[in-house]
C-alpha positions as CSV (number, residue, x, y, z in Angstrom):
1,M,26.7,35.6,-51.1
2,A,29.9,34.2,-51.9
3,R,31.5,37.7,-51.1
4,I,29.7,38.1,-48.1
5,E,30.6,34.3,-46.9
6,G,34.1,35.3,-47.4
7,E,34.0,38.6,-45.1
8,L,32.0,36.4,-42.4
9,A,34.9,34.1,-42.8
10,R,37.8,36.4,-42.5
11,I,36.2,38.1,-39.2
12,R,36.1,34.8,-37.8
13,E,39.7,34.1,-38.7
14,I,40.6,37.7,-37.1
15,L,38.7,36.6,-34.1
16,R,40.4,33.3,-33.7
17,E,44.0,35.4,-33.8
18,H,42.5,37.7,-30.9
19,R,41.2,35.1,-28.5
20,Q,41.0,38.5,-25.9
21,G,38.4,40.0,-28.1
22,M,38.3,43.2,-30.4
23,S,36.1,46.2,-31.0
24,V,34.2,46.7,-34.2
25,T,36.8,49.5,-34.7
26,E,39.6,47.2,-34.5
27,I,38.4,44.8,-36.7
28,A,36.9,47.4,-39.5
29,R,41.0,48.6,-39.0
30,V,42.4,45.1,-39.8
31,L,39.3,44.6,-43.0
32,E,39.9,47.9,-44.1
33,K,36.2,48.2,-44.3
34,N,34.1,50.9,-42.4
35,K,32.6,50.1,-39.0
36,H,29.0,50.1,-40.3
37,S,29.6,47.5,-43.1
38,V,31.6,45.2,-40.2
39,G,28.8,46.2,-37.7
40,R,26.3,44.1,-39.8
41,Y,28.7,41.5,-40.5
42,L,29.3,40.8,-36.7
43,D,25.1,41.0,-36.1
44,V,24.7,38.2,-38.4
45,L,27.5,35.9,-36.5
46,R,25.9,36.9,-33.4
47,A,22.3,36.0,-34.5
48,S,24.2,32.5,-35.9
49,G,25.7,32.0,-32.4
50,Q,29.1,32.1,-33.7
51,V,30.3,35.3,-32.1
52,E,29.7,36.5,-28.7
53,M,29.6,40.5,-27.4
54,R,30.7,41.9,-24.1
55,S,30.6,45.3,-23.1
56,F,33.0,47.2,-21.1
57,G,31.6,50.5,-20.3
58,M,30.6,52.2,-23.7
59,A,32.8,50.0,-25.2
60,K,31.6,46.7,-27.4
61,V,34.1,43.7,-27.3
62,F,33.5,40.5,-30.0
63,T,35.1,37.2,-29.3
64,L,34.3,33.9,-30.8
65,A,31.6,31.6,-29.4
66,K,32.8,28.5,-27.5
67,R,30.4,26.1,-29.2
68,L,30.7,21.8,-29.7
69,P,29.6,20.8,-32.9
70,L,26.2,20.0,-33.2
71,A,26.6,16.2,-33.8
72,S,28.9,15.9,-30.7
73,M,26.2,17.6,-28.7
74,L,23.2,15.4,-30.0
75,S,25.3,12.2,-29.6
76,I,25.6,13.0,-25.5
77,T,21.8,12.5,-24.7
78,T,19.9,9.1,-25.1
79,E,16.6,10.9,-25.8
80,P,15.4,11.0,-29.6
81,I,16.6,14.7,-30.8
82,L,15.5,16.2,-34.6
83,V,16.9,19.4,-35.9
84,L,14.5,21.1,-38.7
85,D,15.0,23.7,-40.9
86,E,12.5,26.5,-41.7
87,E,10.5,24.2,-43.8
88,R,10.6,21.5,-41.2
89,R,13.2,19.6,-43.1
90,V,15.2,17.0,-41.0
91,T,18.8,18.4,-41.1
92,E,20.4,16.3,-38.2
93,A,19.1,13.5,-36.0
94,N,20.7,11.5,-33.2
95,D,21.4,7.7,-33.1
96,A,18.4,7.8,-30.6
97,A,16.1,9.5,-33.2
98,I,16.8,7.3,-35.8
99,E,16.4,4.0,-34.2
100,L,13.1,5.3,-33.0
101,I,11.8,6.3,-36.6
102,G,13.0,3.1,-38.0
103,L,14.9,4.7,-41.1
104,S,18.4,5.3,-41.8
105,R,20.2,8.8,-41.6
106,E,20.0,9.1,-45.5
107,R,16.4,8.4,-45.7
108,M,15.8,11.2,-43.2
109,L,17.8,13.9,-43.6
110,G,16.3,16.6,-46.3
111,Q,13.1,14.9,-45.8
112,R,10.2,17.1,-44.2
113,L,9.6,15.6,-41.0
114,K,5.8,14.7,-41.8
115,H,6.7,13.1,-44.6
116,L,8.9,10.5,-43.4
117,P,8.1,6.9,-44.3
118,A,8.4,5.3,-41.1
119,P,7.3,1.5,-41.1
120,D,5.7,1.4,-38.0
121,P,2.2,2.9,-38.2
122,R,2.4,4.0,-34.4
123,I,5.5,6.2,-35.4
124,V,3.6,7.5,-37.9
125,D,1.3,8.9,-35.9
126,L,4.1,10.2,-33.5
127,I,5.8,11.8,-36.6
128,G,2.6,13.7,-37.0
129,H,2.4,14.5,-33.8
130,L,5.7,15.8,-33.8
131,D,5.2,18.1,-37.1
132,Q,2.2,19.6,-35.4
133,A,4.3,20.5,-32.4
134,A,7.0,22.1,-34.4
135,V,4.2,24.2,-35.7
136,D,3.1,25.5,-32.9
137,G,5.9,25.9,-30.8
138,G,5.5,23.2,-28.7
139,A,3.6,25.1,-26.5
140,A,0.4,22.8,-26.8
141,H,2.1,19.4,-27.2
142,D,4.1,18.8,-24.1
143,E,2.7,15.3,-23.9
144,I,1.5,12.9,-26.6
145,H,-0.6,10.2,-26.2
146,L,-0.9,7.8,-28.7
147,E,-4.0,5.3,-28.1
148,G,-4.6,2.0,-29.3
149,E,-3.8,-1.5,-28.3
150,D,-0.4,-0.7,-27.4
151,E,-1.3,2.6,-25.8
152,R,1.9,4.8,-25.4
153,W,2.8,8.3,-24.0
154,Y,5.6,10.7,-24.8
155,W,6.9,14.2,-23.8
156,C,8.0,16.7,-26.6
157,R,9.9,19.8,-26.2
158,V,10.0,22.3,-29.3
159,V,13.4,24.8,-28.6
160,P,13.9,27.7,-31.8
161,M,17.2,28.0,-33.0
162,V,19.5,29.8,-35.8
163,F,21.8,28.0,-38.1
164,E,25.0,29.7,-38.9
165,Q,23.8,31.2,-41.7
166,G,21.0,33.3,-40.3
167,E,18.4,30.8,-41.0
168,Q,15.5,29.9,-38.6
169,G,15.3,26.4,-37.4
170,T,13.9,23.9,-34.6
171,V,15.3,21.7,-32.3
172,V,12.4,18.8,-31.4
173,I,13.4,16.5,-28.1
174,L,11.4,13.6,-27.4
175,G,10.8,11.5,-24.6
176,D,9.4,7.9,-23.8
177,I,7.4,8.4,-20.7
178,T,5.0,5.1,-21.2
179,E,6.3,3.2,-18.2
180,H,5.9,6.2,-16.2
181,R,2.6,7.1,-17.0
182,R,1.6,3.3,-16.9
183,A,2.7,3.3,-13.0
184,E,0.9,6.4,-12.4
185,I,-2.3,5.3,-14.1
186,A,-1.5,1.7,-12.0
187,L,-1.2,3.9,-9.0
188,T,-4.2,5.6,-9.6
189,E,-6.4,2.3,-10.0
190,S,-4.8,0.8,-6.8
191,E,-5.7,3.7,-4.8
192,A,-9.4,3.5,-6.1
193,L,-9.4,0.0,-5.6
194,F,-7.9,0.3,-1.6
195,R,-10.6,2.8,-1.3
196,G,-13.4,1.1,-2.5
197,L,-12.6,-1.6,-0.6
198,A,-11.6,0.3,2.9
199,E,-15.1,1.9,2.2
200,N,-17.4,-1.3,2.1
201,V,-15.7,-3.7,4.6
202,Q,-16.8,-4.3,8.5
203,D,-13.4,-3.3,10.2
204,G,-12.2,0.2,11.0
205,I,-9.1,1.2,8.9
206,L,-7.0,3.8,10.0
207,I,-3.5,5.1,8.6
208,A,-1.3,7.6,10.9
209,R,1.9,8.8,8.9
210,D,4.4,9.6,12.2
211,A,1.9,10.9,14.9
212,E,-1.0,12.2,12.5
213,F,-4.0,10.1,11.0
214,V,-3.8,10.3,7.0
215,F,-6.6,8.2,6.4
216,M,-9.5,6.5,8.1
217,N,-12.5,5.1,6.3
218,R,-16.2,5.1,6.8
219,R,-16.3,2.2,9.2
220,A,-13.7,3.7,11.4
221,T,-15.8,7.0,12.3
222,E,-19.1,4.9,13.0
223,I,-17.1,2.8,15.6
224,L,-15.3,5.7,17.2
225,G,-18.2,8.3,17.0
226,Y,-16.0,11.0,15.3
227,T,-16.2,12.4,12.0
228,K,-13.1,11.7,9.6
229,E,-12.6,15.8,10.3
230,E,-12.3,15.3,14.3
231,L,-10.4,12.5,13.8
232,G,-7.6,13.9,11.9
233,A,-7.3,16.2,14.6
234,L,-6.8,13.9,17.2
235,P,-3.5,12.7,18.4
236,P,-3.5,8.5,17.9
237,L,-4.3,7.6,21.3
238,A,-6.9,10.3,21.9
239,F,-9.7,7.6,21.7
240,I,-8.5,4.9,24.2
241,A,-10.7,4.4,27.2
242,P,-9.0,6.0,30.5
243,G,-8.9,2.9,32.4
244,E,-6.5,1.5,29.1
245,S,-4.3,4.7,28.4
246,R,-1.5,3.2,30.6
247,R,-1.4,-0.1,28.9
248,V,-1.8,1.1,25.2
249,S,0.4,3.5,25.5
250,Q,3.0,1.1,27.0
251,L,3.0,-1.1,23.9
252,F,3.4,2.0,21.4
253,D,6.1,3.1,23.6
254,R,8.3,-0.6,23.6
255,H,7.3,-0.3,19.7
256,L,9.1,2.9,19.4
257,R,12.0,1.7,21.7
258,T,12.8,-1.4,20.0
259,G,10.7,-1.5,16.9
260,E,8.6,-4.6,18.1
261,V,5.1,-4.4,16.8
262,P,2.2,-6.0,18.5
263,D,0.4,-8.2,15.8
264,E,-2.9,-7.4,17.7
265,F,-4.4,-6.2,21.2
266,R,-7.8,-6.0,22.4
267,F,-8.5,-2.6,24.4
268,W,-11.6,-0.6,25.3
269,A,-12.0,2.7,23.5
270,R,-13.9,5.7,24.5
271,R,-16.4,7.0,21.8
272,K,-16.9,10.6,21.5
273,D,-20.3,10.3,22.9
274,G,-18.7,8.9,26.0
275,T,-20.0,5.3,25.5
276,D,-16.9,2.5,25.8
277,R,-16.5,0.1,22.7
278,Y,-14.3,-3.0,23.0
279,L,-11.9,-3.1,20.0
280,R,-9.6,-5.6,18.5
281,A,-6.8,-3.9,16.7
282,R,-4.3,-5.6,14.4
283,F,-1.0,-3.3,13.8
284,T,1.5,-3.1,11.2
285,V,4.0,-0.7,10.7
286,V,6.0,0.2,7.5
287,T,8.6,2.5,7.2
288,S,8.8,4.5,4.0
289,E,11.0,7.6,3.3
290,G,12.0,8.0,6.5
291,R,9.0,8.0,7.8
292,L,6.5,5.6,10.1
293,N,3.2,4.2,8.4
294,K,1.0,2.9,11.1
295,Y,-2.0,0.8,9.7
296,I,-4.7,-0.3,12.4
297,V,-7.7,-2.5,11.3
298,L,-10.6,-2.2,14.1
299,T,-13.1,-5.1,14.7
300,D,-15.9,-4.2,17.1
301,E,-16.1,-6.9,19.5
302,T,-18.0,-5.6,22.5
303,E,-21.4,-7.5,21.8
304,A,-19.2,-10.6,21.7
305,R,-17.3,-9.4,25.0
306,I,-20.3,-8.6,26.7
307,A,-22.0,-12.0,26.0
308,E,-18.9,-13.9,27.1
309,E,-18.8,-12.0,30.2
310,E,-22.1,-13.3,30.8
311,L,-21.5,-16.4,29.9
312,Q,-18.1,-16.3,32.5
313,K,-20.8,-15.3,35.2
314,Q,-22.9,-18.0,34.0
315,A,-20.3,-20.5,34.3
316,L,-19.1,-19.4,37.6
317,F,-22.2,-19.9,39.0
318,V,-22.7,-23.3,37.4
319,R,-19.3,-24.4,39.0
320,Y,-20.4,-23.2,42.5
321,F,-23.9,-24.6,42.3
322,M,-22.1,-28.1,41.2
323,N,-19.6,-28.2,43.9
324,E,-22.5,-27.1,46.9
325,F,-24.7,-29.5,45.2
326,P,-24.5,-32.4,48.1
327,H,-25.2,-35.4,45.6
328,P,-22.3,-37.0,43.1
329,L,-22.8,-35.1,39.7
330,Y,-20.6,-36.2,36.6
331,A,-20.9,-35.9,33.0
332,I,-19.6,-38.0,30.2
333,G,-19.1,-38.1,26.6
334,R,-20.2,-40.9,24.4
335,D,-16.7,-41.9,24.6
336,S,-17.0,-42.5,27.9
337,V,-14.6,-40.0,29.1
338,F,-15.3,-37.9,31.7
339,V,-15.7,-34.4,30.6
340,G,-16.6,-32.6,34.4
341,C,-17.8,-33.7,38.0
342,N,-18.4,-31.8,41.2
343,R,-16.7,-32.3,44.4
344,A,-18.7,-35.2,45.6
345,F,-18.1,-37.3,42.8
346,A,-14.6,-36.8,43.3
347,E,-14.6,-37.6,47.0
348,M,-16.7,-40.6,46.0
349,F,-13.6,-42.1,44.1
350,E,-11.3,-40.3,46.5
351,K,-9.8,-38.3,44.0
352,E,-9.3,-34.5,43.5
353,Q,-11.9,-32.9,41.6
354,G,-9.5,-31.9,38.7
355,E,-7.8,-35.3,38.2
356,I,-11.5,-36.9,36.8
357,P,-11.7,-34.5,33.7
358,G,-9.9,-36.6,30.8
359,Q,-10.1,-40.3,32.5
360,R,-12.2,-43.2,31.0
361,V,-14.9,-44.7,33.0
362,N,-13.7,-48.2,33.3
363,D,-10.0,-46.6,34.2
364,L,-12.3,-44.9,37.5
365,V,-14.8,-47.4,38.2
366,R,-13.9,-50.7,39.6
367,P,-14.3,-53.6,37.4
368,E,-17.1,-55.4,39.3
369,Y,-19.2,-52.0,39.2
370,L,-18.6,-50.8,36.0
371,A,-22.0,-52.5,34.1
372,A,-24.0,-51.2,36.8
373,F,-22.4,-47.4,36.5
374,V,-22.8,-47.5,32.7
375,A,-26.4,-49.1,32.5
376,T,-28.6,-47.6,30.3
377,D,-26.2,-44.7,28.9
378,E,-26.4,-46.0,25.4
379,D,-30.4,-45.8,25.2
380,V,-30.0,-42.2,26.9
381,F,-27.5,-41.2,24.3
382,D,-29.7,-42.7,21.3
383,R,-32.5,-41.3,22.6
384,T,-31.4,-38.4,24.1
385,G,-34.3,-38.8,26.8
386,E,-34.3,-39.2,30.6
387,S,-33.2,-42.7,32.5
388,L,-33.9,-43.4,36.2
389,Y,-32.6,-46.9,37.9
390,C,-31.8,-47.9,41.2
391,T,-28.2,-50.2,41.4
392,T,-25.5,-50.9,43.9
393,L,-22.2,-48.7,43.1
394,G,-18.8,-48.9,45.3
395,S,-17.4,-45.9,47.3
396,R,-15.0,-44.6,49.8
397,D,-17.5,-46.0,52.3
398,G,-17.9,-49.7,50.7
399,S,-20.8,-50.3,48.2
400,R,-24.3,-49.1,48.4
401,R,-27.8,-49.2,47.1
402,V,-28.1,-45.7,45.3
403,L,-30.5,-44.2,42.4
404,V,-29.2,-43.2,39.4
405,R,-31.0,-40.5,37.0
406,K,-29.2,-40.0,34.0
407,M,-29.9,-37.2,31.0
408,A,-28.7,-36.7,27.5
409,L,-27.8,-32.7,26.7
410,R,-26.4,-31.4,23.8
411,T,-23.8,-28.7,24.3
412,G,-21.3,-26.7,22.2
413,S,-21.0,-25.5,18.7
414,D,-20.8,-29.2,16.9
415,G,-24.4,-30.0,19.2
416,M,-22.4,-33.5,20.7
417,P,-24.6,-35.0,23.0
418,V,-22.6,-35.1,27.1
419,L,-24.6,-37.5,29.6
420,V,-25.2,-35.8,32.8
421,G,-25.6,-38.3,35.6
422,V,-26.6,-37.7,39.4
423,I,-26.4,-40.5,42.0
424,L,-28.8,-40.4,44.6
425,D,-29.7,-42.4,48.1
426,P,-32.9,-43.9,47.6
427,P,-34.6,-42.6,50.7
428,E,-33.9,-39.2,49.8
429,I,-36.4,-39.6,46.4
430,S,-40.1,-39.5,46.6
431,F,-41.8,-41.0,44.3
């Protein structure tokens, strides 16, 4: 063995002096050996990575391998690296591996990997996985999962190698991917939570990336009448009712030009079956990786819109009826503030109709007629019934006898009573 080592050392020294390379014949001539023996020595040096061979036609030229010391290579990376011999004994370890295992370099070198007495039980489990990975060649151990209270994940690579003397060995490279895996799990859980919430809310949710829908919940398909596949194939504004297309398109065009985002807007949407629904849309845009993600929340307000239109029609009729009613008519709250009146009432006090609401009774009615005007008001409010009495009131034509009919009505969501009064001339009333 010593003789072989000496011959190998002499070949390395010869090649070091001839950087351009030498053939087997040239090396054999310098060593005064036959080419067959030199060829076997060169095979050992090539197998251990100490020399390199290049072919030039039929000729083969050998040079020293350009290598860095293993210890220097191991110190470059921050990933834990272990070098094992054929019996899986630790022959080298970098600082990251020593810190992870928690033993001194002296305690580790020469020890079988699976017998390393790591002080942390979790690291003992990890060492067991690494030893098995070295046995298997790493094919089944790309990721190592350590369960427990402090759950951790590692990736592992096992690379075969040959030592200088031709012995087989293994390089084990390890990486801690715990934070990455936890982030993936958190993201998966967040996506599941989002989908669970999105599929159970009463609003439609649409997400468009650039000009393509990438998500829509069940409620969105119910509101718009399209399946998810059909919505995914539609342009973002395809379901806008024809009469609304221009207005909504202008909103989106302004956003694309200026970046201004409308917080919300209302529009009529055309369903697949041709019916229209009145929708409120809340609109948010987020730029991610250079792409525009548009989040649209749709609330169906069709019934409320129809009810509002009906109320507006009724209010228009009531206002028209009040103004065409020939007798003065007014309404006041319990705080003696006018909430409305008709044109005849305003003319009675020589006021514009719009001036009356908001005024107090004692600001409008002359003091000498105030008691007559508010007579029975408290009783009407308390009993929410009806009162009919004859009294004298002043007007632009002077004082006159009138018949006053009062009734308390409850209006609004809070049910607060409002007193409605009608002033009539006694001759026009039949008993």
